[in-house]
Each structure stands twice: as structure tokens, then as C-alpha cells.
Phi, psi and omega in degrees: 000329179296320179296319179296316180299314187290341171285334189280068181186186174281122180247349171222128176212107175260096179297143184087341176252322179283152183276117188286138179170202181238137185252133181258128174232145174229088188302142170304330193270008178203175178265003183264139174244129190241146172240126180244151179268184189290342174264005174097011175277141178275124190243351176201151183220129170257126166262107184266157181291346179200166183291167186281154174222067019229358187202174167225166176223159176257122178272163187303341175285349186095354181281157178259117171266127196213142173255126188259142184277157178230158172256128177278124183274326182204165178289143175247143186295333183241022170239138183297150180276328192259358186272161180274071179289141187270156173268359180145146173271122178248143167237123179242153173278188184299333178265003174094007177282139188286129177247332183203142174218139175223132182241124170224117188290358176262350186295142181203164173050296191213172184204173181205125179278123184276163179297327181276008176089354173283171183236124174271137176213159176281144176214151178278136178225136178284137175281127178308144185299328179294330175278318185301326178295339182269350184291130179266161173086185181081169179286117181305139179077008188259025173296163181263094180065027181090359182254153167248136173243153175232210189228154167229176178226133175234150176243124184238146180272165181303332178283350179091018180263127178281120183242001178201137171221149176216140178237132190296321187293340177286341187238339175275150173271110184300344181264351183248310178283086185272142170292142173312132182299341182258007178252156178293154181277359180293340191226100183293301195255316182057073180288121181240355171209150173221136192215127176282125177272166181304330183268008178088350176289168186242131175255135185230150175234116179256110186296306193291339175252010177048045190229135169249148181207157173252126181255124173290116191289326183289325183252343183084352182285149176275125188254351173201139172212150188200151171143311186301135187080347179251321185231165182218115173055046185289168175224157157062065177274127179224160180255138182272169178299329181276006176090348177284164184249127177259139179204156178267114178267098183310315173084010172284142174065042178298143182255017185257017173091357180283143175261359183261141165273121173209160177245165180201160175249135187231146172242116186247143173273111184285352177279330185241342186066022181258141176281121180258345177206150170210156170233133168216160186272169175230106008282153186306317186293353180285344176242109188199125167221112181288346181219170183047211176083167185192177179205151183219127174280125181270160182301335178276001180095347173293173180229124174269132188236133171251113168274090198300318189287349180249006177060028184256132174236129182218160181235132179233150176280177179295335178273000177089009177280133180276129183239350178201135180212137181215143178235127180304134176267002190274077176271145181182162175298139180290137192284343180248010184297318180299319181292325178292317183293325180295309186288322182270350179059035176228162172267129177237072183302328186295343176268347186285331175217112195207162172236034189297150176229135180285310175209175177215149180227142180254132176238130182296153181301326181269024179298135181308328181293346184268348188300126183071012177261155179260116181249078191242109181300342178293336179285347176239042187297327185290316180294320181294326176291333181273318193232353183280181188295326180301331190288342187247015179272000000 
């Protein structure tokens, strides 16, 4: 336990090389969302009504936009059993007071605050039986009560009006976009990120078919897709200023013949489908999270990486040098582990006591959302005595 405790802090900080700012984390294992400084001091805390499903972001106003977990009381005939469905999207102010709430019982995984003030989010959709029968891949007989689910994307206004919707099964080819052969057939696509591009089109990441794609928002057609055979079960696709796409390549069930499980971060050029930059560890298998996780390109060119299953966040340069590293100390039983074991009829001991993080985000000191805000570790003295840098000296 002593070794574990000593790792749960900032263990690398190269001043002058790391991008200065504040890092947002929202542990799966609690209702608290934390902002930490570069030395690992906790400088702000939001106390939310439930744990995340799966993350939060600070919008330019300084408010926290957050998806909240829910507990399923009973099965619904047209909702998937095993997905991380949300109890609602919440927006709270700096003090945690509720400003906005939107509930769609199909919302899951991720969301994105758009330039027009609307919110884009992922939602679960049942695949019509005539299409579901044509979907290839997956473990035979592993449908959910005989059903297959996929994903949609919805755009909702601050007034709660849905103004745009898109459903994957209407645009993907069920005989081409195959489910990974080692994944259940209950979940065809497993959408885990949605991102508005500068031209208004939408970038999506589908985990179970190892595919990222760009949707033409005006027509709904898929104008670009890439991934199978190159990446495996990826997360968190975003477009960079240079037009390339950055994503976290989780690396489980790779189809390239590798027998090693390893993760990497890749930057792909959608004009050429060539990977122009990647980060992976040496040896590769020392950096691996088969699920969740994310990455963020920082203004100085460095990349912030969240190795989600280990609660580890680190920053690397374009040359692959690690210049900042932090591991979350918030270990606890995972709140949905029992439900997963019940519905999947399997044991998942790695979820019973964990410090998992879905994503992490770095915000620069002059971020508009911090204007007029107090980022004072002294206001969280008790937390810093337990988990801050002084606690490990």
C-alpha cells in the first residue's frame, strides 16, 4: 500500500517544458470533480449529486458541464442493459448551483458544447431487426434479449429543444462495419466521443468497429471514415488546428497480428489516411488501458494523455519526453461494478476497487472561465493534507 500511495501524486514536473495550467479530473469513484495545479495541489472542487457518466468539462463561462450516472431499477424493453446510460446532463456554476439540466434516458458516454451554445450528445438507439440480422461480427448469440443496439447523436438547445438528430444504422453498412469478433453483438457501434468541427460537420468515434468518421451535418452522409486494421477500440477523437485528427488508440483486440496489448496516441491526416505522429511507451505494453481514456493536444504542442484504467494523467512532448505525470489517489469500489457483474454474468474484480478516470483536461491560467475565480489550495486545506504534495513528503 505504501508504494501505491507514493505513486498517487504528481511524480514528474519539468518546468519550462510542461504546459502550465490547471487539470480537471472527475473520478468514477466519487461525486467530486477536482481542479489541480501543476504541483498537484487541489484548488477547486465541485460536489455533484452523483458520480460521472462519464466526465465533465469547464465551459468558457466557468460553469461545469457534466453527465451524471444513474442506477437502473429494472429492464426496459428498448434500452440496452449493459451501457453506461446517464441520468442527465447538468450545468452548474462555480459554486455548484444548478443552472441547466437535460434528461434523455438514452444519453451515454460523451457530449460536446457547440459554438452556438447547443449541446451535442451520444445516445443509444435500437437497430431495426431487418438491419440487425445483417450486422456481421461479434460473439455469436450474444445479443441483448435478441436485440442489437447502436448509436445516435442529438443536438439540444438550452431550452431543451432537439434541433438535429443522426442515427448510425441509417448510414453504416452492416456487412462492412463489422463488430470486433471478441465483443458481444448487443452493441454494434459503441459511440464514445462526438466533436463539432470548424466547418460544422461532426467527428465521431465508434469503439466496437474501431472506426472514426466525419458526418456531413447537412446531409447526414458519412464523408470520411478510417480505422479498422490501423487502430483498435479507440476513444476521444478530436480535430487539431492543422486539420489532423488526434485520438487515443486503446489497443485491445488488435487486428494487425500483434500479440501485445498496448495503447498509443495517434495523429492521423484525414486527407491521406496516414499517421503523422504517435506516442507509445518503451516497452509498448507498459502503457495500456483497454477501455475509457483520452488525449488532448495542448497549445504548446505537447499532448495530455489520460490512461483511464490506472487513473494516470501525463503530458508528453512531440519527441515523446514525459514532462508531467499525476496519478489519482481516489480509490474506491466502482459504483456500477455490481450491476455490470449481474447483467454480464461475469466477474470484474478490476472494477471493485479502482481510481479510474474517463478523461482529463488541462486549462491554461488565462482561460476565460477562470476570470474572477479564486484558485486557492488553502480553501481545500484538508484535501491537500491528505492528497496534496505535502502529504507525501
